C-alpha positions in Angstrom: 0.3 27.2 -11.1 0.5 25.2 -14.4 -2.7 23.7 -15.5 -1.2 20.2 -15.7 0.0 20.3 -12.1 -1.9 18.2 -9.6 -1.0 17.9 -5.9 -0.7 14.4 -4.6 -3.6 15.0 -2.2 -5.8 16.4 -5.0 -8.9 14.6 -6.0 -7.6 14.4 -9.6 -4.4 12.6 -8.7 -4.9 8.9 -9.3 -1.2 7.8 -9.4 -0.5 4.3 -8.1 1.1 4.7 -4.6 2.2 1.0 -4.3 5.8 0.9 -3.2 5.8 4.5 -1.9 7.9 5.0 1.3 6.1 4.7 4.7 4.4 7.9 5.5 3.2 10.1 8.4 0.5 12.6 7.5 0.0 15.5 9.9 -3.2 17.6 9.6 -4.6 20.6 11.5 -8.2 20.2 12.7 -9.4 23.5 11.2 -7.1 23.7 8.1 -8.9 24.5 4.9 -6.6 21.9 3.2 -7.4 19.1 5.7 -9.8 17.3 3.4 -7.1 16.9 0.8 -4.6 15.6 3.3 -7.2 13.1 4.7 -7.9 12.0 1.1 -4.1 11.4 0.7 -3.8 9.6 4.0 -6.7 7.3 2.8 -4.8 6.6 -0.5 -1.6 5.8 1.5 -3.6 3.5 3.8 -5.0 1.6 0.7 -1.5 1.3 -0.6 -0.2 0.0 2.7 2.1 3.0 3.2 0.4 5.0 5.9 2.2 4.6 9.2 0.1 7.2 11.1 -2.3 10.1 10.4 -1.8 12.6 13.2 -4.5 15.3 13.5 -3.5 18.3 15.7 -6.8 19.3 17.4 -7.9 22.9 17.9 -5.6 24.5 15.4 -5.6 25.9 11.8 -3.0 25.9 9.0 0.3 27.4 10.2 -0.3 26.7 13.9 3.3 25.8 14.4 4.3 29.4 14.0 1.7 30.5 16.6 1.4 27.8 19.2 4.8 26.6 20.5 3.3 23.9 22.7 1.3 22.3 19.9 4.3 22.7 17.5 6.7 21.0 19.9 4.2 18.1 20.5 3.9 17.7 16.7 7.6 17.9 16.1 8.1 15.1 18.7 5.7 12.9 16.7 7.6 13.6 13.6 11.0 13.0 15.3 9.7 9.6 16.6 8.8 8.6 13.1 12.1 9.6 11.7 14.0 7.7 14.4 11.9 4.6 13.7 12.5 4.9 10.0 16.3 5.3 10.5 16.5 2.5 13.1 13.5 0.2 12.9 14.8 -2.3 15.4 15.5 0.2 18.2 13.3 0.4 21.3 11.5 3.7 22.1 13.0 5.6 25.0 10.8 6.5 28.0 
């Protein structure tokens, strides 16, 4: 990894997030990278861009390849956000 590279969730990244697209952040409860994602969600919240932070309980990084039920539940959350982004005036089904 280049030494000048900094992930957007890294503590060293201080870029202004004002004007960034609305975001959904998905974390896994036991993921070693969760703290970085929570930090990023907090930055998005301060910028007014966080739509939702969805924490998948009881799982670790890569859970979607191991737990079909949790994966499908999370994919439904993501799909709901994509539908809302594409058609903000539409009512939710069900």
